[in-house]
N, CA and C of each residue as an Amber inpcrd file, in Angstrom:
protein
   747
  78.8130000  92.3940000  74.3020000  77.6780000  91.6970000  74.0750000
  77.3750000  90.8270000  72.5430000  76.5890000  89.6750000  73.2560000
  76.4460000  89.1490000  71.4760000  74.7970000  89.2800000  71.6150000
  74.1570000  89.7540000  70.3940000  72.8270000  90.0720000  70.3890000
  72.4100000  88.7230000  69.0310000  70.9280000  88.5000000  69.6050000
  70.5160000  87.1660000  68.7310000  68.9590000  88.0960000  68.5090000
  68.3520000  88.3190000  67.4940000  67.1760000  88.5130000  66.9920000
  66.1540000  87.3500000  67.1230000  64.8490000  87.4130000  67.7170000
  63.9620000  86.4370000  67.9830000  62.7920000  87.0450000  66.8260000
  62.4650000  85.8310000  66.3540000  61.3530000  86.1110000  65.2220000
  59.9910000  84.9070000  65.9840000  58.7850000  85.0090000  65.2410000
  57.9570000  84.1150000  65.5970000  58.5770000  82.8710000  65.4090000
  59.1010000  82.6320000  63.9550000  60.0880000  80.9440000  64.2350000
  61.2590000  81.1870000  64.7100000  61.8040000  79.9780000  65.1920000
  63.0710000  80.1450000  65.8650000  64.1740000  80.4290000  64.8900000
  64.7800000  81.6740000  64.8350000  65.4450000  82.2800000  63.7390000
  66.5900000  83.2630000  64.5910000  67.8110000  83.0040000  64.2380000
  69.0700000  83.6100000  65.5910000  69.6070000  84.4850000  64.3370000
  69.7260000  86.0790000  64.6100000  70.7190000  86.5340000  63.4410000
  71.6150000  87.4180000  64.6480000  72.9110000  87.4020000  64.3440000
  73.8330000  87.6130000  65.1280000  74.4470000  88.8780000  64.9420000
  74.2430000  89.7570000  66.2230000  74.9510000  91.2530000  65.9850000
  75.7810000  91.3620000  67.1930000  77.3400000  91.4500000  66.6130000
  78.3690000  91.5960000  67.8410000  78.5940000  93.2850000  68.6670000
  78.5310000  93.3110000  69.6270000  78.7640000  94.2740000  70.3740000
  79.6670000  94.2220000  71.7310000  80.7340000  94.6100000  71.5540000
  82.0930000  94.6570000  72.5450000  81.4190000  95.1700000  73.8050000
  80.9370000  94.8070000  74.9100000  80.9540000  95.4250000  76.0980000
  81.9800000  95.0120000  77.4170000  82.4110000  96.4410000  78.0990000
  83.3680000  95.8310000  78.9800000  82.9500000  96.8230000  80.2180000
  82.7060000  96.5450000  81.4090000  82.5070000  97.1640000  82.8650000
  83.0880000  96.9790000  83.5870000  83.9830000  97.6010000  84.3940000
  84.2720000  96.7910000  85.7440000  83.9550000  97.9610000  86.8810000
  83.5790000  97.5230000  88.3000000  83.2840000  98.5380000  89.2060000
  83.2900000  97.5690000  90.7140000  83.5900000  97.9430000  91.7520000
  83.3380000  96.7940000  92.8620000  82.7020000  97.8260000  93.8100000
  81.2730000  97.1860000  94.3660000  80.7350000  97.6440000  95.2460000
  80.5550000  97.1980000  96.5540000  80.4180000  97.5000000  97.6300000
  80.4570000  96.9930000  98.6740000  79.1360000  96.4830000  99.2340000
  79.0320000  95.2710000  99.7270000  77.7800000  94.4180000 100.0670000
  76.8110000  95.6350000 100.9580000  75.6000000  95.4720000 101.1220000
  74.5410000  96.4160000 101.6790000  74.7330000  95.7210000 103.1040000
  74.6170000  97.0910000 103.9890000  74.3620000  96.3480000 105.6270000
  72.6260000  96.4590000 105.9480000  72.1080000  96.6930000 104.8270000
  70.6090000  96.7620000 105.5210000  69.7510000  95.4720000 104.8930000
  70.2950000  94.4810000 105.0320000  69.9770000  92.9160000 103.9630000
  68.4540000  92.7650000 105.0000000  67.3230000  92.2070000 104.4620000
  66.2280000  91.8040000 105.2580000  66.9590000  90.2840000 105.5360000
  66.3360000  90.0760000 106.5560000  66.6180000  88.5450000 106.8850000
  66.2510000  87.6360000 106.0040000  65.2140000  87.2680000 105.5670000
  65.0270000  86.5010000 104.3900000  64.7890000  86.7580000 103.0260000
  65.6850000  87.9820000 102.3840000  65.6930000  88.4370000 101.4340000
  66.8400000  87.5760000 100.6100000  66.6210000  87.7010000  99.4290000
  67.0770000  86.7710000  98.2170000  67.6680000  87.4320000  97.1090000
  68.4380000  86.6780000  96.1890000  68.9300000  87.1470000  94.9790000
  69.3550000  86.0840000  94.0730000  68.0580000  85.7210000  92.9330000
  68.4800000  84.3030000  92.0060000  69.4320000  85.5670000  90.8270000
  70.5840000  85.0510000  90.7560000  71.1120000  85.8580000  89.4460000
  71.4420000  84.4200000  88.0470000  70.5220000  84.7900000  87.6100000
  70.4480000  83.8650000  85.9340000  71.5030000  84.3410000  85.1730000
  72.6350000  83.6860000  84.7290000  73.7820000  83.9930000  83.7680000
  73.3220000  83.4360000  82.4660000  73.0700000  83.7950000  81.1720000
  73.0890000  83.1550000  80.1050000  74.3010000  83.1980000  79.4020000
  74.7630000  82.4950000  79.0540000  76.7360000  82.4530000  78.3700000
  76.8620000  81.4560000  77.5660000  77.7980000  81.1010000  77.0530000
  78.3610000  80.5700000  76.0710000  79.8930000  80.1610000  76.0430000
  80.4480000  79.1500000  75.7250000  81.8820000  79.4220000  75.3610000
  82.1890000  79.7060000  74.2650000  81.2030000  79.6690000  73.3230000
  81.4510000  79.9980000  71.9980000  81.4520000  82.0670000  71.9750000
  81.0680000  82.6680000  72.7750000  81.1300000  84.0630000  72.5010000
  82.2960000  84.6390000  73.6740000  83.0220000  85.3870000  72.5440000
  84.0880000  86.2870000  73.3310000  83.7440000  87.4530000  73.8160000
  82.2950000  87.6140000  74.3350000  82.0050000  88.4240000  75.2120000
  81.5200000  88.0130000  76.3990000  81.7430000  86.4120000  76.9990000
  81.1350000  85.9780000  78.0280000  82.2180000  85.6560000  78.7530000
  83.5260000  85.4890000  78.9070000  84.1280000  85.0810000  79.8320000
  84.3740000  86.6100000  80.8900000  84.1250000  87.6410000  80.9220000
  84.1630000  88.8650000  81.5730000  82.7730000  88.6240000  82.3870000
  81.7260000  87.8480000  81.8890000  80.5380000  87.9930000  82.6870000
  80.8240000  86.6270000  83.6660000  81.7340000  85.5570000  83.1370000
  81.7750000  84.6560000  83.7410000  82.3510000  84.8190000  85.1130000
  83.3630000  85.7960000  84.9150000  84.1730000  86.0450000  86.0650000
  83.3260000  86.9870000  87.0130000  82.4640000  87.6650000  86.8190000
  81.6530000  88.4750000  87.4050000  80.8600000  87.8940000  88.4380000
  80.3120000  86.7860000  87.9880000  79.1730000  85.8720000  88.9100000
  80.2320000  85.4400000  89.9260000  81.3990000  84.6270000  89.4800000
  82.3280000  84.1160000  89.9300000  82.6430000  84.5990000  91.5340000
  83.1530000  86.1900000  91.1960000  83.0410000  87.0710000  92.1010000
  82.2050000  87.0680000  93.1130000  80.7500000  87.0790000  92.2710000
  79.9050000  87.4740000  93.2170000  79.6080000  86.7440000  94.4670000
  79.7710000  85.0000000  94.0820000  80.0840000  84.2290000  94.8940000
  81.0120000  84.2140000  95.9270000  82.1840000  84.8850000  95.5550000
  83.1370000  84.9850000  96.7820000  82.3530000  86.3480000  97.7590000
  81.7870000  87.1010000  97.4020000  81.7070000  88.4260000  97.8180000
  80.3340000  88.1370000  98.7990000  79.3740000  87.5320000  98.5480000
  77.9070000  87.2590000  98.9140000  77.8950000  85.8220000  99.7390000
  78.3620000  85.6800000 100.8170000  78.4330000  84.1630000 101.2910000
  76.8140000  83.3270000 101.3710000  76.0930000  84.0100000 101.5980000
  74.3340000  83.7850000 101.6770000  73.4160000  84.2760000 101.0390000
  72.5230000  83.7950000 100.5060000  71.0180000  84.3940000 100.2890000
  71.1750000  84.6630000  98.7450000  72.3320000  84.6140000  97.9760000
  72.6030000  85.0080000  96.4610000  73.2060000  83.8030000  95.8340000
  72.0750000  83.2180000  94.6420000  72.3680000  82.1950000  94.4630000
  72.2370000  82.5210000  92.5140000  73.8280000  82.1830000  92.3850000
  74.3370000  81.8990000  90.8330000  73.7160000  80.6460000  89.9500000
  73.5870000  81.0650000  88.9660000  72.7570000  79.8510000  87.7900000
  73.4800000  80.2940000  86.7200000  74.5850000  79.4830000  85.9040000
  74.6280000  79.3130000  84.6710000  74.4400000  78.7340000  83.9280000
  73.5510000  79.3870000  83.0860000  72.8180000  78.7300000  81.4620000
  73.8930000  78.8190000  80.4230000  74.0370000  77.7110000  80.0380000
  74.9120000  77.5850000  78.7530000  74.0080000  77.6330000  77.4960000
  73.6930000  78.4640000  76.7440000  72.5430000  78.5460000  75.4400000
  73.1910000  77.9070000  74.6160000  72.4910000  77.3360000  73.6160000
  73.0370000  76.3810000  72.3580000  73.2050000  77.1800000  70.6530000
  72.8010000  78.4190000  70.8340000  72.6710000  79.2520000  69.6060000
  74.1350000  79.7330000  68.9580000  75.2100000  79.6530000  70.1210000
  76.8060000  79.7430000  69.3930000  77.0870000  78.5750000  69.0870000
  76.3990000  77.0530000  69.2020000  77.4470000  76.0410000  68.4670000
  77.6320000  75.8740000  67.2920000  76.8000000  76.3640000  66.6830000
  77.2960000  76.6600000  64.9990000  78.3280000  77.7310000  64.5360000
  78.8540000  78.4920000  65.4540000  79.9190000  79.5430000  65.1790000
  81.5630000  78.6940000  65.4480000  81.3940000  77.9420000  65.4630000
  82.9410000  77.0810000  65.4400000  83.0890000  76.1980000  66.6390000
  82.4730000  76.1990000  67.7130000  82.8880000  75.6930000  68.8410000
  81.2550000  75.0150000  69.3710000  81.4820000  74.0680000  69.7300000
  80.1250000  73.2800000  70.5590000  80.1700000  73.5250000  71.9800000
  79.3010000  74.2090000  72.8780000  79.8370000  74.2940000  73.9030000
  79.1060000  73.0430000  74.8730000  79.9550000  72.0470000  75.5010000
  79.5200000  71.2210000  76.0910000  78.2390000  71.0930000  77.3000000
  78.2940000  72.2240000  78.1870000  77.0810000  72.2680000  78.6830000
  75.9140000  72.9800000  78.0110000  75.6750000  73.4110000  76.9500000
  74.6960000  73.9290000  76.3780000  73.4910000  73.3740000  76.3100000
  72.4470000  73.4640000  75.9270000  71.0100000  72.8800000  76.1800000
  70.2380000  73.9370000  75.3970000  69.1830000  73.7660000  74.4970000
  68.2510000  74.1190000  73.7820000  67.6040000  74.5450000  75.0340000
  67.0670000  73.6210000  76.0060000  66.4380000  74.2420000  76.9480000
  66.2480000  75.2510000  77.4220000  67.7160000  75.6430000  77.4210000
  68.2490000  76.9030000  78.5490000  68.3280000  78.0080000  77.4590000
  68.0200000  78.0830000  75.9810000  67.8660000  79.1440000  75.0420000
  66.3620000  78.9180000  75.1260000  65.3150000  78.2590000  75.5300000
  64.3250000  78.5160000  75.4100000  63.7490000  79.0780000  76.4140000
  64.5460000  78.8090000  77.6420000  64.0620000  79.4870000  79.0690000
  64.9580000  81.2400000  78.8010000  65.6890000  81.4270000  78.0970000
  66.4300000  82.9560000  77.9920000  64.9850000  83.6100000  77.0920000
  64.4860000  83.0350000  76.0990000  63.4090000  83.2320000  74.9730000
  62.1030000  83.7910000  75.6430000  62.0390000  82.5370000  77.0600000
  60.8540000  82.9900000  77.8680000  60.7230000  84.4320000  78.4650000
  62.2700000  84.9670000  79.3020000  62.4200000  86.1980000  79.4590000
  62.2880000  87.2710000  79.1140000  62.8600000  87.0720000  77.6130000
  62.7480000  88.2350000  76.3550000  61.4440000  88.5920000  76.5070000
  60.2000000  87.5510000  76.5310000  59.0860000  87.5720000  75.8350000
  58.4180000  88.2410000  76.9590000  58.7950000  87.9510000  78.1170000
  58.0080000  88.5630000  79.4470000  58.4570000  90.0340000  79.7710000
  59.8450000  90.0690000  79.7510000  60.4000000  91.3980000  79.8810000
  60.1800000  92.3770000  78.5650000  59.6940000  92.1330000  77.6730000
  59.4060000  92.8470000  76.4990000  60.7200000  93.1010000  75.8480000
  61.9400000  92.3350000  75.3280000  62.5900000  92.7690000  74.6670000
  62.5330000  91.9900000  73.3920000  63.3670000  92.7920000  72.1840000
  63.3890000  92.6760000  70.9150000  64.3340000  91.4870000  70.5880000
  65.3780000  90.9870000  71.5890000  66.2580000  90.7510000  71.1310000
  66.5830000  89.4840000  72.4400000  67.3260000  88.2940000  72.5480000
  68.2010000  87.7670000  73.1090000  69.4700000  87.6650000  72.9040000
  70.5010000  87.7790000  73.9030000  71.7160000  88.1580000  73.4090000
  72.5310000  87.3060000  74.8110000  74.0320000  87.5790000  74.4660000
  74.8360000  86.6640000  75.4360000  76.5110000  87.8600000  75.8240000
  76.6130000  88.1180000  76.8470000  76.1180000  87.2310000  78.2420000
  75.0450000  88.0350000  78.8840000  73.8530000  87.6900000  79.2180000
  72.9370000  88.2140000  79.9520000  72.5000000  87.8540000  81.1110000
  72.4290000  88.5200000  82.0560000  71.8950000  88.3090000  83.7050000
  70.3820000  88.6390000  83.7720000  69.7930000  87.4700000  84.3560000
  68.4320000  88.1240000  84.8040000  68.3800000  87.7080000  86.5140000
  68.1100000  88.8480000  87.0730000  68.0270000  88.5900000  88.5320000
  66.6910000  88.9860000  89.0690000  66.3390000  87.8240000  90.0440000
  64.9590000  87.1850000  90.3850000  63.9250000  87.5880000  89.3490000
  64.2030000  87.0580000  88.1720000  62.9790000  86.9750000  87.1890000
  62.8170000  88.5630000  86.9380000  62.8960000  89.3160000  86.8660000
  62.4590000  90.9590000  86.5440000  63.4620000  91.7250000  86.1670000
  64.5780000  91.9580000  86.2520000  65.4280000  92.8490000  85.9920000
  66.6440000  92.5390000  85.1330000  66.9630000  92.5580000  84.2510000
  68.1880000  92.2830000  83.0250000  68.9930000  93.0920000  82.6740000
  70.4130000  92.8640000  82.3900000  71.1490000  93.8610000  81.8460000
  72.3890000  93.0300000  81.6860000  73.4800000  93.2280000  80.9150000
  74.6740000  92.7900000  80.6440000  74.9460000  92.3050000  81.2010000
  75.6550000  90.7730000  81.2260000  76.1910000  90.0450000  82.4240000
  77.8430000  90.6460000  82.7010000  78.5070000  91.5670000  82.3050000
  79.6510000  91.8660000  82.5710000  79.5460000  93.1140000  83.1720000
  78.0690000  93.7330000  83.4060000  77.8130000  95.0780000  83.9620000
  77.9110000  95.0530000  85.7560000  79.2030000  95.0700000  86.2460000
  79.5500000  95.1450000  87.4180000  78.4770000  95.7200000  88.2790000
  78.7480000  97.4280000  87.8860000  77.5180000  97.9170000  88.7100000
  76.3980000  97.5530000  88.8300000  75.7080000  97.3650000  87.5700000
  74.4600000  97.0350000  87.5040000  74.0830000  95.5920000  88.1210000
  75.4380000  94.5910000  88.3210000  75.0570000  93.6560000  88.7810000
  74.7350000  93.6630000  90.4750000  75.8870000  94.8210000  90.6560000
  75.7410000  94.5710000  92.4860000  74.5310000  95.5670000  93.2160000
  74.0790000  96.7380000  92.1040000  73.2640000  97.2670000  92.4930000
  71.6610000  96.4780000  92.3050000  71.6580000  95.5660000  91.4760000
  70.5650000  94.6870000  91.5030000  70.6330000  93.8180000  92.9100000
  71.4570000  93.2620000  93.0870000  71.6710000  92.1920000  94.1940000
  71.3580000  92.6680000  95.5400000  72.1760000  94.1460000  95.2500000
  71.8520000  94.5610000  96.8370000  70.0750000  95.2980000  97.2210000
  69.7560000  95.4800000  95.8900000  68.3390000  95.8480000  96.3130000
  67.5930000  95.1170000  96.2540000  67.4440000  93.7880000  95.9840000
  66.7860000  92.6740000  96.0210000  66.9100000  92.2910000  97.4840000
  68.3220000  92.3480000  98.2820000  68.4790000  91.6670000  99.6230000
  68.1460000  92.9440000 100.5420000  67.3290000  93.5320000 100.1150000
  66.5500000  94.5210000 100.8810000  64.9950000  94.3000000 101.3240000
  64.6490000  93.5380000 100.0890000  63.1190000  93.1070000 100.0420000
  62.9830000  91.9650000 100.8030000  62.2190000  91.8760000 101.5570000
  61.7050000  90.7480000 102.7100000  61.0660000  89.5880000 101.5130000
  61.2450000  88.5080000 101.7710000  60.4120000  87.7320000 100.8950000
  58.9480000  87.1340000 101.7090000  57.6890000  86.8540000 101.3690000
  56.8080000  86.1640000 101.8350000  56.8920000  84.7550000 101.5070000
  57.3710000  84.4870000 100.7940000  57.5370000  83.0890000 100.7640000
  58.3640000  82.2540000 101.3360000  58.1870000  80.9190000 102.1180000
  58.9730000  80.1830000 102.4050000  59.4250000  79.1800000 101.4260000
  60.6260000  78.5860000 101.5640000  61.5170000  77.2910000 100.9190000
  62.5200000  76.6460000 101.9010000  62.2010000  75.4880000 101.6540000
  63.5960000  74.7080000 102.4200000  63.8200000  73.2990000 101.3290000
  64.8030000  72.9060000 101.2090000  65.0100000  71.7140000 100.4880000
  65.9800000  70.8700000 101.2550000  66.2680000  69.7720000 100.5520000
  67.3380000  69.0620000 101.6740000  67.8840000  67.7400000 100.3900000
  68.7160000  67.8230000  99.9470000  69.2750000  66.7360000  99.0330000
  70.2710000  65.6010000  99.6540000  70.0940000  64.5070000  99.1550000
  70.7080000  63.4960000  99.6990000  71.4070000  62.2080000  98.5250000
  72.0330000  61.4080000  98.5800000  72.9520000  60.6270000  97.8070000
  71.6200000  59.3370000  98.2180000  70.9030000  59.0090000  96.8870000
  70.2270000  57.7940000  96.8440000  70.9340000  56.4000000  96.8730000
  72.0800000  56.5330000  95.5760000  72.6920000  55.3990000  95.8290000
  74.2250000  56.0120000  94.7250000  74.9100000  55.3390000  94.3870000
  76.2730000  55.7640000  93.9490000  75.9730000  57.1230000  92.8190000
  74.7910000  56.8950000  92.1650000  75.0230000  58.0190000  91.0460000
  73.4470000  58.4630000  91.1430000  72.7320000  59.1560000  92.0190000
  71.6920000  59.6340000  91.8960000  71.3080000  60.0410000  93.2770000
  70.4270000  61.5340000  93.0890000  70.1610000  62.4610000  93.7990000
  68.9050000  62.5590000  94.2180000  68.5770000  61.9920000  95.6290000
  66.9920000  62.7400000  96.1730000  66.9290000  63.9350000  96.6710000
  66.0340000  64.6760000  96.3610000  65.6150000  66.4980000  96.7400000
  64.2680000  66.3090000  97.1330000  64.2300000  66.7180000  98.5390000
  62.8620000  67.0810000  98.7930000  62.6990000  68.4540000  99.6210000
  61.3040000  68.9720000  99.4850000  61.5010000  70.4390000  99.5170000
  60.0360000  70.5730000 100.0070000  59.9830000  71.7340000 100.8450000
  58.8350000  72.2750000 101.5640000  58.7390000  73.8830000 101.2310000
  57.4140000  74.1710000 100.8600000  57.3840000  75.3510000 100.1780000
  55.9240000  76.5890000 100.6020000  56.0620000  77.1840000 100.7770000
  54.5840000  77.9580000 101.0150000  54.2910000  78.5760000  99.2420000
  54.9350000  78.6650000  98.6040000  55.1420000  79.3690000  97.4660000
  54.0410000  78.7340000  96.0720000  53.6360000  79.3270000  95.5950000
  52.9610000  78.8120000  94.5230000  53.4550000  78.9940000  93.5450000
  52.8400000  78.6030000  92.0040000  53.5080000  78.5560000  90.5000000
  54.2690000  77.5790000  90.2990000  55.2360000  77.6570000  89.7030000
  55.9830000  76.6900000  89.6250000  57.4290000  76.5970000  90.6730000
  57.8100000  75.4320000  90.9500000  59.1020000  75.0220000  91.4070000
  60.1680000  74.6450000  90.8620000  61.4080000  75.5180000  90.3770000
  62.6490000  74.8910000  89.6690000  63.4350000  74.4820000  90.5680000
  63.7710000  73.1530000  90.4410000  64.9300000  72.8020000  91.0370000
  66.3700000  72.3810000  90.1200000  67.0660000  72.7560000  90.6160000
  68.2300000  73.2360000  89.5900000  69.4590000  72.3200000  90.1920000
  70.3480000  70.9480000  89.4320000  71.3350000  70.7340000  89.9090000
  72.4210000  71.3450000  89.5070000  73.4300000  71.9500000  90.0330000
  74.4960000  72.5760000  89.4060000  76.2270000  71.9550000  89.8330000
  76.6650000  72.1820000  88.6840000  78.2920000  71.7660000  88.8140000
  78.8560000  73.0320000  89.2590000  79.2380000  72.8910000  90.5120000
  80.1420000  73.7910000  91.2920000  80.9890000  74.8420000  90.5230000
  81.6750000  73.9050000  89.6520000  83.2400000  74.9030000  88.9060000
  83.3470000  73.5700000  87.8730000  84.0780000  74.6130000  86.9150000
  84.7370000  73.4830000  85.7330000  85.6930000  74.5150000  85.0720000
  86.5780000  74.0200000  84.3260000  87.6590000  74.7300000  83.5890000
  88.1200000  74.0260000  82.1250000  87.6000000  74.9040000  81.0300000
  87.7710000  73.8820000  79.7140000  88.6170000  74.8540000  78.6890000
  89.4550000  74.2690000  77.9790000  90.4160000  74.9400000  77.3520000
  89.5920000  74.9330000  75.9080000  89.4830000  75.9240000  75.2630000
  88.4620000  76.2250000  74.2200000  89.6200000  75.8850000  72.6990000
  88.7940000  75.1570000  72.0140000  89.7410000  74.7200000  70.7320000
  89.3580000  74.8730000  69.7260000  88.5100000  76.2540000  69.4810000
  87.8570000  76.4430000  68.1570000  87.0690000  77.6440000  68.5700000
  86.7900000  78.6560000  67.5220000  85.6610000  79.5330000  67.5810000
  86.2650000  80.9810000  68.4020000  85.3350000  82.0940000  68.7720000
  85.8310000  83.1410000  69.2890000  86.9010000  83.0450000  70.5550000
  86.7340000  82.1660000  71.0460000  87.4220000  81.6510000  72.3990000
  88.7710000  80.9890000  71.9440000  89.1660000  81.0370000  70.9350000
  89.8820000  79.8630000  70.4980000  91.3740000  79.9800000  71.4800000
  91.6630000  78.8750000  72.2700000  92.8950000  78.8060000  72.5690000
  92.8470000  79.6630000  74.0100000  91.5000000  80.1160000  74.4180000
  91.4010000  80.5210000  75.8050000  90.9790000  79.4080000  77.0140000
  91.5900000  79.3010000  78.0690000  91.0970000  78.5850000  78.8540000
  89.9470000  79.2490000  79.7400000  88.5940000  78.8220000  79.9990000
  87.6180000  79.3720000  80.4030000  87.3320000  78.5750000  81.7830000
  86.8000000  79.5280000  82.5460000  86.3610000  79.0000000  84.3190000
  85.1250000  79.1780000  84.5260000  84.4140000  78.6060000  84.8800000
  82.8090000  78.5030000  85.0510000  82.4930000  78.3810000  86.1500000
  81.5920000  78.7380000  86.9990000  80.9070000  78.4370000  88.3300000
  79.3340000  78.1600000  88.5430000  78.7370000  77.1290000  88.9850000
  77.5560000  76.9740000  89.0630000  76.7750000  76.8890000  87.9160000
  77.3390000  75.9490000  86.9880000  76.9370000  75.6010000  86.0960000
  75.5520000  74.5210000  85.7690000  74.5770000  75.2410000  85.1990000
  73.1470000  74.5430000  85.3390000  73.2670000  73.2680000  84.5410000
  73.3510000  71.8660000  85.2880000  73.2470000  70.5200000  84.4080000
  71.8240000  70.0080000  84.0600000  71.2790000  70.3210000  85.4240000
  70.0080000  69.5290000  84.9030000  68.7100000  70.4800000  85.7140000
  67.2920000  70.4850000  85.0610000  66.3610000  71.4220000  85.7700000
  65.1470000  70.5370000  85.8520000  64.3370000  70.5420000  86.9390000
  63.1850000  69.7120000  87.0690000  62.3750000  70.9180000  87.5650000
  60.9730000  71.0870000  86.7760000  60.2550000  72.1600000  87.1280000
  59.1580000  71.6340000  87.5670000  58.5080000  71.9370000  88.6060000
  57.2890000  71.4320000  89.4650000  56.0510000  72.3290000  89.6890000
  54.9760000  72.1990000  88.7130000  53.8500000  72.5610000  89.2690000
  53.3890000  72.7700000  90.2540000  53.3380000  73.7230000  90.8470000
  53.2210000  73.6180000  92.6450000  51.5820000  73.0990000  92.9760000
  51.2400000  72.0210000  93.2180000  49.9690000  71.6440000  93.8690000
  49.8870000  71.3750000  94.9930000  50.7680000  71.0140000  95.7490000
  51.1100000  71.1180000  97.1090000  52.1220000  71.5920000  97.7150000
  52.4620000  71.6230000  98.7490000  53.6420000  72.3740000  99.4710000
  54.7110000  71.6000000  99.6480000  54.6790000  70.3670000  99.3830000
  55.9220000  69.4340000  99.5810000  55.9430000  68.4520000  98.8120000
  57.0570000  67.5870000  98.4320000  57.4610000  66.9400000  97.6380000
  58.7160000  66.5170000  97.4590000  59.3480000  65.2500000  96.5790000
  60.5430000  65.0650000  95.9620000  60.6470000  64.6110000  94.5980000
  61.7250000  64.9260000  94.5420000  62.2510000  64.5350000  92.9150000
  63.8660000  64.1120000  92.9450000  64.1310000  63.4190000  91.8440000
  65.3050000  63.2760000  91.7970000  66.2460000  63.4120000  90.4950000
  67.6360000  63.0150000  90.6590000  68.6760000  63.8230000  89.5940000
  69.6070000  62.7010000  89.6780000  69.9440000  62.2270000  88.1900000
  71.0780000  61.1160000  88.0740000  72.3600000  62.2240000  88.3290000
  73.2920000  61.8920000  88.7580000  74.3350000  62.7710000  88.8600000
  75.2640000  62.1810000  87.3730000  75.8750000  63.6160000  87.1000000
  76.1540000  63.6750000  85.5510000  77.6330000  63.0060000  85.4990000
  77.7530000  62.2770000  84.4750000  79.0670000  61.3850000  84.2250000
  80.1370000  62.0580000  84.4820000  81.0500000  61.6510000  85.0580000
  82.4890000  62.3590000  85.3960000  82.6660000  63.1120000  86.5640000
  81.1600000  63.1850000  86.8620000  81.3020000  63.6620000  88.4800000
  81.4140000  62.9720000  89.9480000  81.6260000  63.4130000  91.1470000
  81.0190000  62.9430000  92.2170000  79.9470000  63.7410000  92.9320000
  79.7450000  63.3220000  93.9720000  78.6080000  64.4040000  94.8290000
  79.2040000  65.6740000  95.1000000  80.0630000  65.8000000  95.7990000
  80.8600000  66.8730000  96.0050000  81.1810000  67.8830000  94.8540000
  81.3290000  67.3560000  93.8380000  81.1860000  68.4900000  92.4580000
  80.0420000  69.2430000  92.6550000  79.0100000  69.0780000  92.8300000
  77.5470000  69.4200000  92.6790000  76.7360000  70.2930000  93.9770000
  75.8820000  71.0720000  93.4280000  74.7750000  71.1430000  94.6970000
  73.3490000  71.5380000  94.0770000  72.8560000  71.7060000  94.9920000
  70.7530000  71.7450000  94.3440000  70.7400000  73.3160000  94.8100000
  70.1230000  73.9470000  93.8180000  69.2930000  75.4560000  94.3660000
  67.7700000  75.0600000  93.7120000  67.2780000  75.6840000  94.5100000
  65.8400000  75.5130000  94.2280000  65.1390000  76.9920000  94.2300000
  64.2230000  77.4170000  93.3990000  63.4350000  78.6940000  93.6840000
  61.8860000  78.1970000  93.1130000  60.6620000  79.3790000  93.7750000
  59.9470000  79.3410000  93.3400000  59.6460000  80.6080000  92.2940000
  58.4400000  80.3820000  91.3930000  58.6650000  81.3480000  90.4790000
  57.0940000  81.6480000  89.6160000  56.5850000  82.8350000  89.9000000
  55.2580000  83.1210000  88.7750000  55.1390000  82.4210000  87.9050000
  54.1030000  82.1070000  87.3840000  53.9110000  81.5310000  86.1920000
  53.6930000  82.6370000  84.6820000  53.0860000  83.9580000  85.3640000
  52.6350000  84.5950000  84.8200000  53.7620000  85.7210000  84.1560000
  54.5910000  86.4610000  85.5070000  55.3800000  87.2230000  85.0490000
  56.8040000  86.9480000  85.4170000  56.9340000  85.5880000  85.9430000
  58.5420000  84.9250000  86.0870000  59.2980000  85.2970000  87.1670000
  58.6740000  86.4840000  87.7720000  59.3470000  86.4570000  89.1830000
  59.5570000  85.6490000  89.9550000  60.9890000  85.5760000  90.4580000
  61.1480000  84.6390000  91.5140000  60.7220000  85.0060000  93.2850000
  59.9240000  84.0830000  93.6190000  59.2940000  84.4140000  94.9730000
  60.2450000  83.8070000  96.3030000  61.2420000  83.1050000  95.9880000
  61.8190000  82.4220000  97.2810000  62.8570000  81.4020000  96.5470000
  64.2040000  81.2170000  97.3130000  64.9720000  80.8070000  96.7470000
  65.9910000  79.6580000  98.1840000  66.4020000  78.6630000  97.6870000
  66.8960000  78.0410000  98.8090000  68.1360000  77.2690000  97.8510000
  69.2010000  76.9460000  98.6920000  70.5260000  76.2530000  98.2310000
  70.7540000  74.6950000  99.1620000  70.9980000  73.7220000  98.9550000
  71.7600000  72.3770000  99.7440000  72.6620000  71.7420000  99.0830000
  73.6960000  71.5570000  99.7920000  74.7030000  70.5080000  99.4020000
  73.9330000  68.9580000  99.1840000  74.9660000  68.2780000  98.7090000
  74.4370000  67.0250000  99.1870000  74.9290000  66.3200000 100.0740000
  73.8840000  65.8010000 100.9000000  74.6040000  64.9080000 102.0950000
  74.4710000  63.4540000 101.9760000
């Protein structure tokens, strides 16, 4: 685990702690029909503790075939330590800082997982990851959300949504997978594999229950390389209240 202190001004001080944990848990048989789990991983190609977490969420996608939504946010504060992560964004770092404030954490760190906006832990902790997901899959949701993603032309995507939720609607364009050989930094010489990489996010304050938005297809990708994941989220406590996913038709 790599830890960064948060100050009132943007300042990041690195503390390195190696964390390794593996366990396999069986999927619960007591799932609520409309329950869900949004798994947000904050990671970086520059962090040597992150590959086990990337692998952990990839296994989650294979194990849970529905109602579990993985989002890989690549933060940018590792970019000054020898390797610039091509998927990183300052917006993703700010999202992680918002969780740290809301969850009353004194630090941000990688790899970190946040489940449904309310529980956080080290992203490579398989026991906590499975337990958190299984617990959320027992909780019925009172909010409905549906989305449809379609090709607008050769390079853009239109997403329509309907929801009974309030607060914010986050619509996320994800790249389903990527492989990258790292040329410098802590992971120098390692080939890393990523799933559901966040490439773009549209945050829509919900005034009405339906609407549309659009994305540009990232350069070098085709439509089948991507999917769209959406979720409603409270503004005050950042808890996620519903989620949905769509392939691009």
